[in-house]
N, C-alpha and C positions, 0 to 999 in steps of 0.2 A: 202871307196876307195877314195872319193873326199878329205877327210881330211888327209889320210895317203897313198899316191900313192906308197910308197915303198912296200906295201903289194901286189900289183898287180901281181908281178912275182910269189909269193908263191900261190896266189889264182889260177892262171892259172895251176900251177903244181898240186894243189889239185883237180882241175876239172878233170884233166887226171886220177888221182887216183880214183875219184868217178866213172868215166866211167869203170875203171877196176873192181872195187868192185861190181858194178851193174851187170856186165857180168859174174862174177866168181861164180862157184859152190863151196860151202864150204866143207871142210873135217870135219868129226865128231871127235872132240877132247875129247869126254866124257870119254874115257878110262884113260885119265890123271887125272881125278878127282873122279872116281867112288869109289875108295877104301880109300879116305881120308876125310871122313865126320866127322872130329873132329873139335872142336872149339879151339884147342891148336896149330894147325899147318896149313899152307896154304894148300889148296886143291890140288894144282899142284904137281903131283908125277913125278919128273924128271926121276925116275927109269923106267918109262914106255914109255918114248918118242920114243924109237926104235920100240914100238909096234903099233904106229899110222901110218895109211895109209895116206900119204900126196899127193896122186896122183892129186887131184884137185888143190892143191896149187902150183903144178909145173907150170901150165900154167899162173896162176896169178903172180907167181914170175918172170917169164921171161918177162911178160909185165911190171911189176914194174921196173925191171932192165933196160929195154929199155927206159922207160919214164924217169927214174932217170938220165941216161947217156945223154939223149936228152936235158932235161930241166936244169940240173945242170951242165952247160958247164964247162968242165975242171975237174969235180969231177968224174972221171971214176972209177967205182968199179969193172970193168973187169968181169962182170957176165952175160951180156946180151946174150952171146953165149954159156953159160954153159950147160953142159949135164944135163939130168934129175937126174942122180945120184949125181952130184955136187950140184944141187939145194937142194935136200933132205938133203945132208950132211950140207949145209949152215943152213937150218932150224933146224936140230937136234942139231948142235953145238951151235947155238944161244940160243935155249931153255934151254940147259944144264947150261948155265952160270948164276950166281947169279945176274949179272948186265944186264940181258937180256933186261931190260927196256931201256937201252941206244941204242939199235939197232933199229933205226927207220925203216929201210928197212924191217927187220923181222916183225915188227909190221904191216906195210902196207900189207905185203904178207898174214899174218894170220888174218887180220881183219874180212873178211867174215866168216872164220871158228870159230873165237872166238864169234862173234855175234850169229851164229847158235848154238854153244855149250852152251853159257850162257843162251840163250832162253830155252834150255832144263833144265838147272840147276835151273831156277827160281821156279820150283816146289819143291825145297828143302826147309827146314826150313831156315828162314832168318838168316844171320850171321852179327852180329853187330861189327863194329870196336870199339876200345877203347884204353885205355892206354897200355894194354898189347901188342897191335899191333903197337903202335907208329904211327898210321895213315897209315899202310901198307895195301895193298889190301888183303882181306881174301882169294882170289883165288890164286894169283901168287906172293904175297909179294912185289909187286912193289909199288912205291909211287904214290900219286895222282898228276895229273897235273891241275885239275880244280875241282870246286865244284858247286853244285846247291842248292839254297835256295828256298823252295816252301812250300805251304800249301796243304797238302793232301786233297783230296776230302772228304767232310763231316767232316772235322776237322777244328779247329781254330788256332792251334799252328803251327808255322813254323818248318820245319825240314831241315836238311842239308844232302845232299848226296855228298860223295867224288867220283870222277871218276878216275879210274886207268889209268895211263899214258901208260900202255902197252896192257892189255887185254880188257880194256874198261868197266870192271865190276864196278857197283856202289853200295856203301854200306853206311848205316846210320852212322853218326858221330855227336857228340855233337855240337850244334849250336855255342857255344862259346868254342873254343878249337883249339890249333895249332897242326896240324897233324905231324909237324916236331919235336917239343920239348915238347908237352903236356901242354903248358901254358894255363891257364884258367882264367887269370886276365883280365876282360873287359877293364880296363884302359891301358893295354899293347898291345891293338890292334888298328890299324888304317886302312885307305883305301885311295885309290886314283883312279880317273876315267879320261877318256878322255874328250874332249870338245864338242862332238856331243850329240844329244838327245838320240841316241841308246846307247851311251857309259854309260849312267847313270844306265843301267840295268846289266852291267858287271863291277865289281869292282875288283881291286887287293887288297885283304885283307892282311894286313901286320902284322907281329908279331915282337914286339920290343924286345922280349926276345932272339930270335935266328936270327933275321934279315932275315926272309924268308917271302914269300908272296904266296898267292894262288888265282888265278883268279876265281871269283865266279859269276855265273849267278843268278840274282835275278828274278825269274819267275814273281813275282807279279807286276812288273813295265813294263813288256813287252806288247806291243800293239798287238802282233801277237797271244796272248793267247795260246802259245805252252805249252805243259806239258813236264815234264822231259823226258818222253819216246819219245817225238818228236825231241829231240835235238841230233844232232851228235856233240859230244864234240871235235872231231878233227877239224870240221869246225869252231866251236866256238873259238877254240884255235887259229887258223890261223887268224880269223877275229879280234882278239884282240891282235895281236902282238905288237901293239903300247904300250899296258900296260906293256909288258915285257921290252920294251925299257925304259919306264918311271921308272919302278922298278929298273932296273940295274943302271940307272943314279943316283938313290937315295941310292944306296948301298945295295939293297936287292937281295936275291937269291931265285929262285923258289924252291919248295919242291923237285923236281926231281934232280936238280943240288946240292941241299943241301945234298941229300942222297949220291951222288957221292963223295962229298968232305969229308964225315964222315970217 
């Protein structure tokens, strides 16, 4: 914050979101995933979206709409006074779209429900991303917006988790590899960091093959000793907006925008 005052407004907005998330009851989205337990397609079954009961998300949605219109001065999405039926239609229409990951408001509304549902899905066999996925989320096929590098307990080798930009699911991905283009040449990767001590633990890892970058949290150098499960990647994302600016100034595109441009 001292080094990058421009982040202050976004942090205030996210504090409001955190309050909403902490007060919201989740909807169970398990029905969207229960019949798609294959490794060849995403688990999200859009054909069953209309079967989900989004009752709990209605209240969260109205609070998110109100906060958005209050804090994002001039960016009126005209939904704060929407009926419950209109809110449900907004959610269903958003989930049906292939580029659902571009709808930040939808993500904010469904975050409590995705966290609850993913917690239930953790009992399923692990699903590993790979070249066949092109770095897409195994659950909803969205691109990652951040990654985590850490050493699992009782192991010595580092691993990397990609974090979905939409549903928040995390999946293992090769330590050296670009989620956007599949590049695996170590000499074609670089990174850049900010100028504060904390910045050294979050780096924008860049790929010279496709000119994309992925902000990556390196757990090993953090002084707070947090584990991957302790991290809220939305908060980590906002706290490192300066890296996005640095990357854009250098001509790099993040993995999410890269997916949009393809």
